[in-house]
Steps between C-alpha positions, in 0.01 A plus 500: 500500500736736316207663323320557830807659657552723195141615517531580872825692464471872429827661392596830660435812295815703445479865401849542361452871442436542872793279598745632239675763720579243768608244241736753342667571836535127574647444153752781546600355838557154354696650213715676759572165665617364165725803458672411827559148370618565145616861453863591584541681830627818335181536295242407762444844646394658170291196404319488834427873509367488144279197563365649822413841358357362175294244691350759733420741216344218297288398800385860542402512132310171530321625810400823325380304196289273719348789691414694185357208304289389796373852570555635850163608639349601831368146533845348482662356191232407250588162351768421756402233748652226702758309300629149577157415644499804729843440655628822342260792467591795281267784592540871561700486824723222365579697184571824687728333753679294236569815299629668817729206577641500147578872526673437834689209343621714209640767731645242740667315211675822403629532857616138495694570181691796647877453482669790672736682269365317197724193542533490878341279762128457532301455823547122509776268613715363216452143625194418707621150593833623642553545873515871593863610512630179342777484235241379249294814550809720474605329177150538353505870585846537351399357161183712491249216533138578577194309616297533180245243618335776700309595185315169442435475874359850487272408208369188673408718797326750271295218345393383845401854593283524189321173580450576870225767472329309216467169686138384515557221750716460807728228359590711196556791736735286709699388194530861383612600850782247489603591144537866595667428835763233431706710254491793743641282779803436278534854369507645852820307576704619201614848608857590397580681825429380855452144378431350842228757569349422161505124560348551844219701339444224245482230768260700718275576206499134395423358845229749588359479148476122534307540825261749342445267204416221742240721667352580159484132405346400833236770458432371149442152641253634757308698239487193278353308792245777549393551138605178326688711245803727477341728236426844641145528354416158647624609843285814474197290400554266795511798737173631357329160521603452866438129458849368560540230762841648581405862567763527771779467242411825323649768725823312588548421130450861393736633766774248418485584129516869589809435714677361195394796288569770759851363551583590139401865550686530830196566717539490880552256672636320192754771421812392685679387184456829320776725648770230493417385147473853361836589654687185396364445149662664195343844473338445155335185639385690808329760282340233284375307804362811667299587189422177317433267791262751658311546174461126444415418861243777537347389171464149644359639826242703309387196301485277807299737719275649230427184298545219751411607853327839471173354630673399824673834554345557841680188623853582381496878445552604869826304517632660181397846626728443799779383268463813284512729804808329646671502161461875460603578858802270526624580150484874563635501856793264442607687188587793729771296674678373188850611404537292182330629186385160376362399840324835524335445163411147613303631798353764273377220272339332801309820577392526136373141516276614784372795297414267211322259735272789600378512141461121482283498812254753360342203312381739229579519129655843556732330747617257232581780256670699777719206596600438139591866453697500826713198415578647157597841639693362798688244292627748243622736772664214689697361206634847420593561865694174534674567168633823650602324823713265289688795348617659828831332580807518718811302414317285248225395742152642537480780756176411676565642847314827545815677622656433159224701332591814696563793266417298188271778375792743481735264315241334273197732491317328214516152649406624845219713356341207318531281808346772717206523259449123520510518881229767493292265287543226761380749760187580297571868438259666249602513133663158531357157424515411869235757588263383227555136593422556868186692407396215269511240780388718792186639333317164457614397848336810649176408327508138620412557865647554845791257464604664175485846656721389790752352259509821295566709813781263597631516145516879507684497834749242374548702181593797717762286674650391169516864387744560788710202388526615139557867583782394732679344202447814292645709783803269513559538128453876471536669837772300675870546428706191424857447617549199271524552125564135417133431430414559136228428248618261230417622152221270380467343158196555282332204673479654846440846354189373320382320815531806722360740240198280427418440866537869583292609201215266594522620860451857381234431235289279728506780756409784262273327246392160634151498346571271204669230709232526771231460235681202350525340844129565558406341167717198577382448859224245436584136575360210300335263747 
């Protein structure tokens, strides 16, 4: 009996070279948890920052080693295939997006490590478990305590983001979704200032995220009933065969899974959490979410629609076209009415999610490469922009109301100048990465048919609206006199300086000379099915 079972059992094949970057991040996160348990409080900050940065750099090196030794080609990654019996697939898109996420994580980790004035307070509450305004919180602030556990939580989220776009089946995708989301729910509630607003943001994100996960899981169950499998290639094969006895489960299942995925990118009508969470979360976490979560979620969307359900696109594509149109329109229009900088950038991110969806819906390989380029360019600009937002302060708190930015260009011309350049990139002005990114997603959409052309026209109109929004901020900073000189830019440490400089440099280079990155995205745009 035992011999028969042993003969029937086939162990999973593990490609440890392919999995090594994710394993390194998980290991660093677990080491960070041990630091919280055994290292004295006074030494935790330095230990956690060191572990986080070394872990991310080591994961980047492992990813580069894997890509080089497995030879990136126009056909994907030669030698890379599904690992863990196809549950995790490391191909061109997965490698590109994982590398992008690690770069975002490195810059975001530097922002997390910022301590204003070198030894001053960071962006996080000194005691996350304390009631806002309580004596316990005041005492923790007085002794200089800090919530160092944000670093392992951050790393766990990064690991989930890396697994999300590489998931080859819906259950692995769901697990990755939860691994990336749960730490973010906690991190959003740990802001040092405006604690109640931060905790409200955390609760909203958690509750709505739980609902979206339920939709995703329900859709997974329906697709399993349709195809008899949760593996994306098996679902695609079942669609092609058209022999399922449960054909009616296909479209509801696809749409429910897409609801769960579109929630993570803030697409309309699943966007209501975005402004409140972006405003209430600690600013470094907001920048990381805006960049990293979008990259991971759009990677998962690309894999789901191109590998799993592309042969049924005429059933689900019209609904997503409507979602893309509404996302661009509502994101652009509502950004005009915002008076808080973080909420304004939140609605801007919603509009950008719509622009990226235009590229996804082209259903062409050029669309895949365009989307990957867009999320890389947008994420780098976003992290740099939020790093600057965290530096503008009044009375020790972040000055996020637009009226507080009046005249900033005259008092702090360099900071305002860099921020203005990043805003122009968001608007898609030529010679910035935003212009190249929009071209990369709009071009394949124009070639995909009437629906794509309509979406591109809407995208151009919405881009014009966002230009007004961003130029209004530039006018406030440079051409409006301020009667209040209490707003100042805190001198950043080397951490934030590197973050802003790197994001700005990439924004410029990807606008002037984007060819090499576009070619890399094109070479890495082939999925393994």
